[in-house]
C-alpha positions as CSV (number, residue, x, y, z in Angstrom):
1,M,75.7,75.1,65.3
2,T,75.6,78.9,65.4
3,D,78.9,80.9,65.5
4,P,78.8,82.5,69.0
5,S,80.8,85.5,67.8
6,A,78.1,86.4,65.3
7,S,75.1,85.7,67.7
8,A,73.2,88.8,68.9
9,P,75.8,91.3,67.8
10,F,73.5,94.3,68.6
11,L,72.6,93.2,72.1
12,T,76.2,92.1,72.8
13,A,77.3,95.6,72.0
14,W,74.4,97.1,73.9
15,F,75.4,95.4,77.1
16,D,79.1,96.3,76.6
17,I,78.1,99.9,76.3
18,L,75.7,99.7,79.3
19,D,78.5,98.3,81.4
20,G,81.0,100.9,80.1
21,D,81.9,104.4,81.0
22,E,79.1,106.1,79.1
23,P,75.9,103.9,79.5
24,A,73.6,106.7,78.4
25,S,75.1,106.5,74.9
26,I,72.7,103.5,74.3
27,L,70.1,106.2,73.9
28,N,71.7,106.9,70.5
29,L,70.9,103.3,69.4
30,I,67.2,103.3,69.8
31,S,64.5,104.0,67.1
32,D,62.0,106.8,67.3
33,D,59.2,104.3,68.0
34,F,61.3,102.4,70.6
35,S,59.4,100.6,73.4
36,L,60.7,98.4,76.2
37,S,59.8,96.4,79.3
38,I,62.5,95.5,81.8
39,L,61.1,93.3,84.5
40,F,63.2,92.6,87.6
41,S,62.3,90.1,90.3
42,T,63.0,91.6,93.7
43,G,64.5,88.2,94.7
44,D,62.9,88.1,98.1
45,G,60.6,85.2,97.3
46,D,57.4,87.2,97.5
47,G,56.8,87.4,93.8
48,A,57.3,91.2,93.7
49,A,58.9,92.8,90.7
50,T,59.8,96.1,89.2
51,D,58.9,96.9,85.6
52,F,60.4,99.7,83.6
53,A,58.0,99.9,80.7
54,G,57.4,102.5,78.0
55,G,59.6,104.4,75.5
56,R,62.6,106.5,75.6
57,D,61.6,108.1,79.0
58,A,61.3,104.7,80.6
59,L,64.8,103.8,79.4
60,V,66.2,107.1,80.8
61,G,64.5,106.2,84.1
62,Y,66.1,102.8,84.1
63,L,69.5,104.3,83.4
64,D,69.1,106.9,86.2
65,Q,68.5,104.2,88.8
66,R,71.4,101.9,87.8
67,E,74.5,101.6,89.9
68,K,77.0,102.5,87.3
69,G,80.1,100.3,87.3
70,T,78.7,97.9,90.0
71,R,76.8,95.4,88.0
72,T,78.0,93.9,84.7
73,H,76.2,91.7,82.1
74,H,77.8,88.5,80.8
75,R,76.6,86.5,77.8
76,L,76.0,82.8,78.3
77,S,74.3,82.2,75.0
78,A,72.8,84.1,72.2
79,A,71.0,83.8,68.8
80,T,69.8,85.9,66.0
81,V,66.7,85.2,63.9
82,G,66.0,87.8,61.2
83,Q,65.6,91.1,63.0
84,D,65.3,89.5,66.4
85,E,68.2,88.9,68.8
86,F,68.0,86.6,71.9
87,F,70.5,86.9,74.7
88,L,70.8,84.7,77.8
89,G,73.1,86.2,80.4
90,E,74.2,86.5,84.0
91,V,74.4,89.7,86.0
92,R,77.4,90.0,88.3
93,R,77.9,92.4,91.1
94,A,81.6,93.1,91.6
95,G,82.3,89.9,89.7
96,V,80.0,87.7,91.8
97,P,77.0,86.2,90.1
98,E,73.8,87.8,91.2
99,A,71.0,86.9,88.8
100,S,70.2,85.4,85.4
101,F,68.5,87.4,82.7
102,V,67.1,87.0,79.2
103,A,66.8,89.8,76.7
104,T,65.1,89.9,73.4
105,G,65.5,92.8,71.0
106,R,64.2,93.7,67.5
107,V,66.6,95.7,65.4
108,N,64.9,97.8,62.6
109,E,66.1,98.1,59.1
110,K,68.1,101.2,60.0
111,G,70.1,99.3,62.6
112,R,68.3,100.8,65.6
113,L,66.7,99.0,68.5
114,Q,62.9,99.1,68.2
115,R,61.7,96.7,70.9
116,L,63.4,95.4,74.0
117,L,62.1,92.9,76.5
118,I,64.3,91.9,79.5
119,G,63.4,89.6,82.4
120,R,65.8,89.2,85.4
121,S,65.7,86.8,88.4
122,S,68.0,85.8,91.1
123,G,65.9,82.7,91.6
124,I,67.6,80.7,88.8
125,R,71.1,80.3,87.4
126,F,72.3,79.0,84.0
127,H,76.0,78.5,84.7
C-alpha cells in the first residue's frame, strides 16, 4: 500500500497553491518547455467542453478566468510512478462538491512541472 502522505507531493502542493492567496505563483513551478491541457465538461449533458491547451500562456489564461477563492481542490487518492504523478480529486464550490477531476503531471529532473493533463466532469463522483 502506498503512503498517502507521500503520494503526488508536487500536484498536492500545486493544488494547495492554486487554492491559496497567490494562485499565480504556480507559474514559478513550470519548466521552460511546459505544456498542458485542462479539459472541463460544461456539465449540461450536451457533451460540450472547454479546453485550455498550450504552454505558459494557456496556463495564464486558465488562471485569469478562475474564480479565486470560490472553488477548491480536494485529493481523494494519488500516486507517483517515477517522474509522473496521478491525482484523483473533487472540486468543491464553497465547500459543496461540484465535480470530480483527474490530473496527471510529469515533474522534470529540476523539480519543475513539464506536462499537465487535467480532466474535470460534474457527471461522476468518487466520494
